[in-house]
N, C-alpha and C positions, 0 to 999 in steps of 0.2 A: 505734624507740621501744620495741618489745617486748623487745629485747636489753637496753636500759638498765633497764627495769622488772625484768627477771629478775635483773640484776646487783644492783640495790638490794634486792630481796627476798632474794637469797642473802646479802648483807651483813647484813641484818637477822636472818636465820637464824643466821649466825655469831655475831652479838652476843648473841642470845637463848641460843644454846648455851653461850656463855662464862659467862652468868649462871646457868645451870641446873647445869652440870657442874663440880664442883670439880676443879681441876687444869688447867683451860683458861683462859687469860687473853688478853683483847684490850684494848689500851691506849686505844682511842677509835674514833670513827666512821670516820676515815680509814684506820686500821689494819684495821677490819672490811671496808671496801671493797676494800682491797688484798688482804686474806686471801681474800675471796670470789673475787676475780679469779685469784689464784694457785692456790687449791684447784680452781677450775673448769679452769684450764689443765692442772694436774697430772692431774686425773681424765680429761681428754680425751686426754692423751698417754700418760703412764706407766701410769695407772690402767686405761685401755682395754687396753693391751698385757698387763698383769698379769691382768686379768679373762679375757682370751682364753687365756692360758697356763695359768691355774689352773682352767679351766672343769670338768675332770673332778673336781677336789677340791670345787668348788662344788656340783656335782651330788651328790656323795657326802654332803655336809653339809647338803643341802637348802637351799642359798643362804646359810647363815650365814657361810661363809668370805668372802663379799663384804664383810661388815662388818669383817673383819680387814684386807682390802685397803684399804678406805676409812679405817680407823684408821691404816694405814701411810702413806696419802696425807696425812692430817692431820699426822702426825709429820714428814713431809718438808716440808710447807708451814711447819711450825713452825721447822724447822731453817733454812729460807731466810729467814724473816721475823722471827726473834728480834731484838729484844725486844718488838716490837709485837704479835706473835701467838705465844703460847707454849702448848705442850702438855707437861705435866710428866711424865706416866707413860703407859704403853701402855694401862692400864685406863681412864684418862681419855680417851684417844684412841678406844678401842673404844666406850665409852658415848657419847662425843661424836659418833661417826659415826652411831650409832643416832638420837640426839636431833637431829642436823643433818638427817638424812633426813626424819624425821617433821615437824620444824618447817618445813622447806622445802616439803614436800608440803602442809601445812595453809595456809601463807601463800599459795602459788600457787593453791590452791583458793579461798581467801577473796577474792583479787583477781579471779579469773575462774572463778566456779562454773559458769557456763552452758556452758563449753567442753566439759566431759565429757558433757553431755547431747546435744550436736549430733551 
């Protein structure tokens, strides 16, 4: 049940991100669900490997380089899911990675605020 809830919250975060960031387009709720699934899969596989390989650069930039990696993951998802999910520029992907992280964090906190206190 928790996995399904996290998937729906991630899809909602993708949809909100597409409404906030110009240059990112999601065609509908099914596309947002599929995009959330693909983004999660890419981040769990390719993204994890890239984050390990670029850890020294991430330390040097005080963590900001992780947003570059997340932006690349958004662009990869866009390449796989076009035309349902599109990221038009790297700048949109970079801003989208920041917005997606923040929105996802807030949504998960709103659904389960007591988890952090335990």
